[in-house]
One Martini backbone bead per residue (centre of mass of N, CA, C, O) as a GRO file, in nm:
protein
   85
    1MET     BB    1   0.093   0.038   0.026
    2PRO     BB    2   0.076   0.358  -0.029
    3LYS     BB    3   0.244   0.658   0.086
    4ALA     BB    4   0.140   0.966   0.101
    5ILE     BB    5   0.282   1.295   0.079
    6LYS     BB    6   0.216   1.439  -0.214
    7ASN     BB    7   0.085   1.688  -0.424
    8PHE     BB    8   0.239   1.786  -0.749
    9LEU     BB    9   0.135   1.899  -1.041
   10GLY     BB   10  -0.041   1.614  -1.045
   11TYR     BB   11   0.157   1.459  -0.861
   12SER     BB   12   0.249   1.176  -0.696
   13ILE     BB   13   0.398   1.137  -0.371
   14TYR     BB   14   0.563   0.827  -0.271
   15PHE     BB   15   0.558   0.523  -0.071
   16TYR     BB   16   0.628   0.192   0.006
   17SER     BB   17   0.581  -0.041   0.265
   18ASN     BB   18   0.773  -0.282   0.114
   19GLU     BB   19   1.066  -0.081   0.108
   20GLY     BB   20   1.249  -0.056   0.382
   21ASN     BB   21   1.532  -0.184   0.258
   22GLU     BB   22   1.566   0.075   0.121
   23PRO     BB   23   1.654   0.355   0.044
   24ILE     BB   24   1.571   0.663   0.030
   25HIS     BB   25   1.251   0.710  -0.141
   26VAL     BB   26   1.052   0.804  -0.429
   27HIS     BB   27   0.745   0.819  -0.589
   28VAL     BB   28   0.626   0.920  -0.925
   29SER     BB   29   0.293   1.016  -1.046
   30LYS     BB   30   0.034   1.058  -1.238
   31GLY     BB   31  -0.204   1.120  -1.006
   32GLY     BB   32  -0.146   0.813  -0.906
   33PRO     BB   33  -0.049   0.533  -0.827
   34SER     BB   34   0.213   0.329  -0.992
   35ASP     BB   35   0.397   0.080  -1.149
   36ASN     BB   36   0.509   0.338  -1.341
   37SER     BB   37   0.718   0.486  -1.174
   38THR     BB   38   0.913   0.738  -1.055
   39LYS     BB   39   1.249   0.735  -0.918
   40PHE     BB   40   1.385   0.878  -0.608
   41TRP     BB   41   1.671   0.951  -0.450
   42ILE     BB   42   1.750   1.042  -0.107
   43LYS     BB   43   2.017   1.221  -0.053
   44ARG     BB   44   2.223   1.416   0.122
   45ASP     BB   45   2.319   1.605  -0.158
   46GLU     BB   46   2.085   1.460  -0.338
   47ILE     BB   47   1.884   1.403  -0.625
   48VAL     BB   48   1.808   1.081  -0.776
   49MET     BB   49   1.730   0.940  -1.072
   50GLU     BB   50   1.653   0.610  -1.142
   51ASN     BB   51   1.377   0.663  -1.305
   52ASN     BB   52   1.125   0.710  -1.596
   53ASN     BB   53   0.849   0.526  -1.612
   54ASN     BB   54   0.633   0.784  -1.637
   55ASN     BB   55   0.726   0.997  -1.844
   56ILE     BB   56   0.839   1.264  -1.747
   57PRO     BB   57   0.886   1.566  -1.820
   58LYS     BB   58   1.158   1.765  -1.794
   59ASN     BB   59   1.022   2.015  -1.675
   60ASP     BB   60   0.889   1.860  -1.437
   61LEU     BB   61   1.140   1.731  -1.316
   62LYS     BB   62   1.270   1.993  -1.221
   63LYS     BB   63   1.040   2.069  -1.024
   64ILE     BB   64   1.048   1.811  -0.853
   65VAL     BB   65   1.341   1.832  -0.757
   66LYS     BB   66   1.306   2.103  -0.620
   67TYR     BB   67   1.092   2.007  -0.421
   68LEU     BB   68   1.254   1.779  -0.288
   69ASN     BB   69   1.480   1.960  -0.182
   70ALA     BB   70   1.292   2.156  -0.011
   71ASN     BB   71   1.161   1.864   0.136
   72ARG     BB   72   1.367   1.662   0.260
   73ASP     BB   73   1.312   1.661   0.569
   74ARG     BB   74   1.015   1.569   0.551
   75ILE     BB   75   1.064   1.306   0.396
   76VAL     BB   76   1.260   1.174   0.593
   77GLY     BB   77   1.071   1.187   0.837
   78SER     BB   78   0.846   1.014   0.710
   79TRP     BB   79   1.012   0.763   0.666
   80TYR     BB   80   1.097   0.708   0.964
   81SER     BB   81   0.811   0.707   1.079
   82TYR     BB   82   0.686   0.479   0.901
   83PHE     BB   83   0.940   0.261   0.951
   84GLY     BB   84   1.060   0.290   1.248
   85MET     BB   85   1.372   0.439   1.260
   0.00000   0.00000   0.00000
């Protein structure tokens, strides 16, 4: 079951409850959660796109990365809170 973090520009930003063994990351897809989501790793000094399976346009990707960077602390806090770490 996906855990929604935020909707931004019509994209859902979320993580899956069964992926707690992976490093901190979010999935992004247009509308709601999708099996073909785009994945971003939330690293200490950067946001790294793992894949663009949702085929998000480059212009939107730039805005999403900027949003993720601006909200890194909240995302990381939500991750730790949700996974009980």
